[in-house]
Legacy VTK file of the C-alpha trace (Angstrom):
# vtk DataFile Version 3.0
C-alpha trace
ASCII
DATASET POLYDATA
POINTS 346 float
185.005 95.999 10.422
182.677 92.862 10.130
179.778 93.207 8.013
176.260 93.048 8.881
173.650 91.436 7.302
171.528 94.734 7.377
171.094 98.389 8.058
168.245 100.331 7.968
168.305 104.204 7.980
166.716 106.349 10.323
165.016 106.387 13.579
161.506 105.780 12.298
158.031 104.090 12.666
158.899 102.088 10.093
163.215 101.229 10.839
161.480 100.384 14.711
158.472 98.178 13.686
161.279 96.677 10.984
163.377 95.548 14.160
160.601 95.303 16.737
157.990 93.747 15.102
158.869 91.743 11.730
162.220 90.489 13.610
164.356 90.441 10.615
167.324 90.064 13.066
170.830 91.067 13.211
169.486 94.281 12.129
172.119 97.371 13.029
169.322 100.853 12.746
171.563 104.543 12.256
170.269 107.723 12.525
171.646 111.233 12.602
170.512 111.613 16.098
168.066 109.906 18.782
164.949 111.484 18.336
164.436 112.248 14.641
160.722 111.418 14.618
157.887 113.360 15.761
155.923 110.493 16.469
158.434 109.834 19.655
156.001 113.056 21.128
156.316 115.362 24.373
156.791 113.914 27.312
154.454 115.079 29.981
154.132 115.122 33.722
151.740 116.824 35.917
150.524 115.935 39.932
152.902 112.997 40.022
151.351 111.041 36.571
153.556 110.784 33.688
152.351 110.415 29.646
153.343 111.656 26.436
151.464 113.807 23.977
151.691 113.137 20.207
152.986 116.236 18.663
150.462 115.760 15.963
147.175 113.992 16.113
147.125 111.068 14.801
143.326 109.822 13.497
143.031 106.412 12.568
140.814 104.707 10.165
139.506 101.136 10.838
141.811 99.511 8.434
144.608 100.998 10.794
143.516 100.079 13.978
143.197 96.706 12.819
146.647 96.100 11.011
147.933 97.460 14.479
146.152 95.390 16.952
147.493 92.426 15.034
150.871 93.544 16.372
149.811 95.282 19.364
148.762 93.394 22.594
145.775 95.055 24.348
145.954 98.447 21.990
143.424 101.008 23.374
141.317 102.827 21.032
138.354 105.227 20.869
135.710 106.048 17.884
135.318 109.203 18.180
132.891 112.047 16.433
134.514 114.967 14.227
133.330 117.789 13.512
134.522 120.831 11.655
133.974 123.689 10.161
135.587 126.905 8.097
136.301 130.490 9.298
136.842 132.754 6.785
136.653 131.497 3.285
137.340 127.802 1.950
139.358 129.285 -0.807
141.648 131.344 1.316
142.114 127.963 3.474
143.010 126.041 0.211
145.274 128.260 -0.484
147.218 128.184 2.678
147.841 124.220 0.917
150.643 126.658 -1.243
152.055 125.715 -4.542
151.506 121.735 -4.384
148.859 119.139 -4.831
149.528 117.104 -1.566
148.966 113.717 -2.073
146.813 113.147 1.157
145.671 116.641 2.954
145.731 114.792 6.903
143.023 116.824 8.005
140.747 115.996 5.034
140.867 112.676 6.357
139.013 113.197 9.268
135.463 113.032 7.380
135.735 109.207 7.453
135.287 106.578 10.787
137.698 107.852 12.681
139.720 106.424 16.074
142.555 107.628 18.305
144.736 105.476 20.240
143.477 106.592 24.229
146.963 106.766 25.578
148.230 108.675 22.259
149.990 107.509 19.531
153.485 107.983 21.202
153.220 105.138 23.280
152.909 102.891 20.813
155.935 104.932 19.307
158.209 104.412 22.150
157.162 100.657 22.150
158.512 100.133 19.336
161.595 102.026 19.428
162.355 100.459 23.028
162.650 96.767 21.845
164.988 98.254 18.962
167.736 98.492 20.651
171.017 97.754 18.104
171.116 101.241 17.117
173.915 103.997 16.321
173.835 107.357 16.477
176.133 109.812 14.538
176.280 112.130 11.104
175.354 110.038 8.005
177.743 111.052 5.808
177.381 109.137 2.656
175.563 106.198 1.532
176.946 104.024 -0.899
174.119 101.854 -2.359
176.799 100.002 -5.445
179.168 98.389 -2.296
176.221 98.531 0.237
178.333 100.973 2.566
177.285 103.704 4.977
179.495 106.157 6.537
178.664 107.354 9.722
181.296 110.029 11.572
184.992 108.365 10.735
183.049 104.827 10.659
182.486 102.875 7.282
179.719 100.180 8.125
178.991 97.693 5.387
176.183 95.747 4.839
174.288 92.631 2.837
171.032 94.532 2.792
170.479 98.428 3.328
166.612 99.961 3.571
166.243 103.178 3.346
163.280 104.978 5.476
164.967 108.523 5.685
163.380 111.698 3.252
164.173 110.720 -0.333
165.810 113.951 -1.193
167.906 113.840 1.827
168.509 110.594 0.758
169.639 111.863 -2.802
172.011 114.281 -0.949
173.844 111.301 0.546
173.995 108.899 -2.342
177.321 108.275 -4.064
178.416 105.983 -7.409
174.690 106.404 -8.690
174.374 107.773 -12.041
172.936 111.022 -12.644
170.136 110.154 -14.149
168.535 107.746 -11.676
168.551 111.270 -9.247
167.241 113.202 -11.831
163.464 112.613 -9.403
165.163 114.964 -6.827
163.928 118.281 -9.227
160.798 116.880 -8.508
159.942 116.659 -4.957
158.150 119.386 -3.159
156.310 119.513 0.235
154.999 121.765 2.646
156.086 122.508 6.223
154.115 123.385 9.354
154.894 124.505 12.677
152.324 122.481 15.435
151.724 124.071 18.861
150.228 121.650 21.526
148.372 123.196 23.920
146.520 121.364 27.352
144.545 124.007 28.670
142.146 123.950 32.001
138.586 124.019 31.241
135.813 122.050 28.752
135.338 123.434 25.291
133.701 120.998 23.507
131.423 117.863 23.951
132.703 114.543 25.547
134.368 112.480 23.158
134.494 115.086 19.976
137.683 116.083 18.218
136.614 119.716 16.218
138.408 120.866 13.446
138.735 124.306 12.425
139.981 125.178 8.931
141.465 128.530 8.713
140.342 130.618 6.042
140.472 134.519 7.375
142.868 136.817 5.680
146.032 137.739 8.322
145.477 134.589 10.209
148.974 132.509 10.400
146.587 129.998 11.734
145.822 126.482 9.102
144.026 124.602 11.059
142.567 124.818 15.241
141.962 120.940 16.024
140.739 120.622 19.538
140.102 117.102 21.603
137.388 116.797 24.253
137.940 116.970 27.991
137.069 113.423 27.759
139.951 112.570 25.735
142.320 114.897 27.403
141.592 112.570 31.146
142.248 109.294 28.865
145.300 110.266 26.984
146.805 111.962 30.696
144.914 108.692 32.622
143.396 110.912 35.110
139.800 111.907 36.276
139.634 114.922 38.234
140.148 117.864 36.137
138.929 119.183 33.104
141.659 119.526 31.103
141.617 120.283 26.915
143.913 119.571 24.193
144.328 122.102 21.532
146.595 121.747 18.265
147.500 125.137 15.969
148.478 123.707 12.693
150.688 126.873 11.044
151.485 126.156 7.161
154.767 127.687 6.730
158.736 127.511 5.796
161.688 127.305 7.706
162.803 130.902 6.834
159.458 132.347 8.084
159.220 131.352 11.662
159.644 134.259 13.937
160.347 133.985 17.704
157.006 135.899 18.472
154.969 133.520 16.584
153.988 131.596 19.307
151.704 134.862 21.036
150.165 135.902 17.827
149.047 131.626 17.643
147.767 131.649 20.759
146.009 134.862 20.507
144.464 133.525 17.332
143.123 130.910 18.887
141.283 132.754 21.962
139.595 134.492 18.599
138.934 130.993 17.002
137.616 129.431 19.831
135.429 132.348 21.221
137.518 132.513 24.912
138.889 135.471 26.704
141.775 133.596 27.894
143.285 130.146 27.787
144.824 128.729 30.943
147.501 126.813 29.746
149.062 123.920 31.905
151.442 122.420 28.656
152.644 124.339 25.880
155.477 122.697 23.717
155.993 123.882 19.631
157.518 121.580 16.986
158.737 122.031 13.172
157.158 119.346 11.372
159.345 119.415 8.072
157.086 117.485 5.880
154.147 117.743 6.707
152.626 117.666 2.963
153.976 116.235 0.312
153.778 116.618 -3.338
151.732 114.455 -5.995
154.978 113.472 -8.539
152.742 113.062 -11.502
153.578 110.425 -14.582
157.105 111.923 -14.571
157.845 111.572 -11.127
156.457 108.389 -10.701
158.417 106.874 -14.055
161.695 108.639 -12.668
161.351 107.368 -8.810
160.280 103.711 -9.772
163.816 103.737 -11.960
165.616 104.683 -8.580
163.761 102.475 -6.666
164.606 99.198 -9.391
167.670 100.693 -10.116
168.543 100.411 -5.670
166.730 97.127 -5.626
169.467 95.661 -8.097
172.135 96.853 -5.492
170.555 94.926 -2.467
169.286 98.806 -1.114
165.358 99.358 -0.590
163.458 102.531 0.232
160.936 101.576 2.297
157.903 104.199 4.223
156.195 106.866 4.001
159.287 109.392 2.974
162.079 106.896 1.532
158.751 106.678 -1.483
157.559 109.464 -1.610
153.990 107.999 -0.927
151.827 108.834 1.575
150.062 106.483 3.440
147.639 105.884 6.367
149.195 103.530 9.365
147.405 100.675 7.354
148.772 101.138 4.431
152.058 101.397 5.497
151.881 98.253 7.729
150.692 96.362 4.517
153.696 98.223 2.559
155.994 96.772 5.318
155.107 92.709 4.546
155.341 93.282 0.874
159.258 95.438 1.377
160.431 92.112 3.660
158.974 89.598 1.028
160.945 91.412 -1.866
163.946 91.565 0.553
LINES 1 347
346 0 1 2 3 4 5 6 7 8 9 10 11 12 13 14 15 16 17 18 19 20 21 22 23 24 25 26 27 28 29 30 31 32 33 34 35 36 37 38 39 40 41 42 43 44 45 46 47 48 49 50 51 52 53 54 55 56 57 58 59 60 61 62 63 64 65 66 67 68 69 70 71 72 73 74 75 76 77 78 79 80 81 82 83 84 85 86 87 88 89 90 91 92 93 94 95 96 97 98 99 100 101 102 103 104 105 106 107 108 109 110 111 112 113 114 115 116 117 118 119 120 121 122 123 124 125 126 127 128 129 130 131 132 133 134 135 136 137 138 139 140 141 142 143 144 145 146 147 148 149 150 151 152 153 154 155 156 157 158 159 160 161 162 163 164 165 166 167 168 169 170 171 172 173 174 175 176 177 178 179 180 181 182 183 184 185 186 187 188 189 190 191 192 193 194 195 196 197 198 199 200 201 202 203 204 205 206 207 208 209 210 211 212 213 214 215 216 217 218 219 220 221 222 223 224 225 226 227 228 229 230 231 232 233 234 235 236 237 238 239 240 241 242 243 244 245 246 247 248 249 250 251 252 253 254 255 256 257 258 259 260 261 262 263 264 265 266 267 268 269 270 271 272 273 274 275 276 277 278 279 280 281 282 283 284 285 286 287 288 289 290 291 292 293 294 295 296 297 298 299 300 301 302 303 304 305 306 307 308 309 310 311 312 313 314 315 316 317 318 319 320 321 322 323 324 325 326 327 328 329 330 331 332 333 334 335 336 337 338 339 340 341 342 343 344 345
């Protein structure tokens, strides 16, 4: 098989931006499956209307909006007001973060100036994803930086340059021909997962142009946070003017082994109690498990080990790129700047 100029691993926001926006050219994007990113969103259709709905709300700061506007034409954003409250105790809420110290608690980031893309961040992601057409999907069996080869199913792909956007703990398990000392970072990688329920319900619960965040520190509640998007924001998302609908996100920090079949009913019951409503007339409901909802701070030892691995891989023409590959939490604006720097390096 001929040698490719470049392979990028992961059907992620980063890979698709590298392919479609930064025009790296002659690049093959490889991943285990097509829809691996939570940013793809949910498909929604109602009364001949169709839209995509974000699996998690993507709150943007001003810097992120400016960076996106440089690469996305006619980007529509709305500045929103965020109100938050704690139900129960703050200690109870913070205790749900578990035994890790997250680099960024994304719920807390909403204290700053907040913007939303009016028709959903998923629409932006899908535009990048659609523009990147040279892709291969199949089980990634091994990654060999020494020889710049990737084994996908029974195919062995060779390239001049390898860009990796997949989660670092996953990548380390796939690396071959790498000295063990460079893989010691694996033991320090920790994260918290979340079950996210997305609801669209009939009715107007809060004021227009408002996002309300309820931090749940009450004993016995599975919910960690409930995020309510106003009826106007929901109408803009769905491009509709008639019905009053409200979007609600329910986040529960939970591990995969803690998932239970009846959790949807439990979470809806909690929503009723937290919002003080007797009924929830649902027109849309989906659930997603977000494996890397929060990632931990690495500390001095971890940063040193990670830098050693990054330096070693670069010497082999292999680059870790993006939030999970570099184990560095970043807002969208920081991520785009990070990509520009990576392109210069490569």
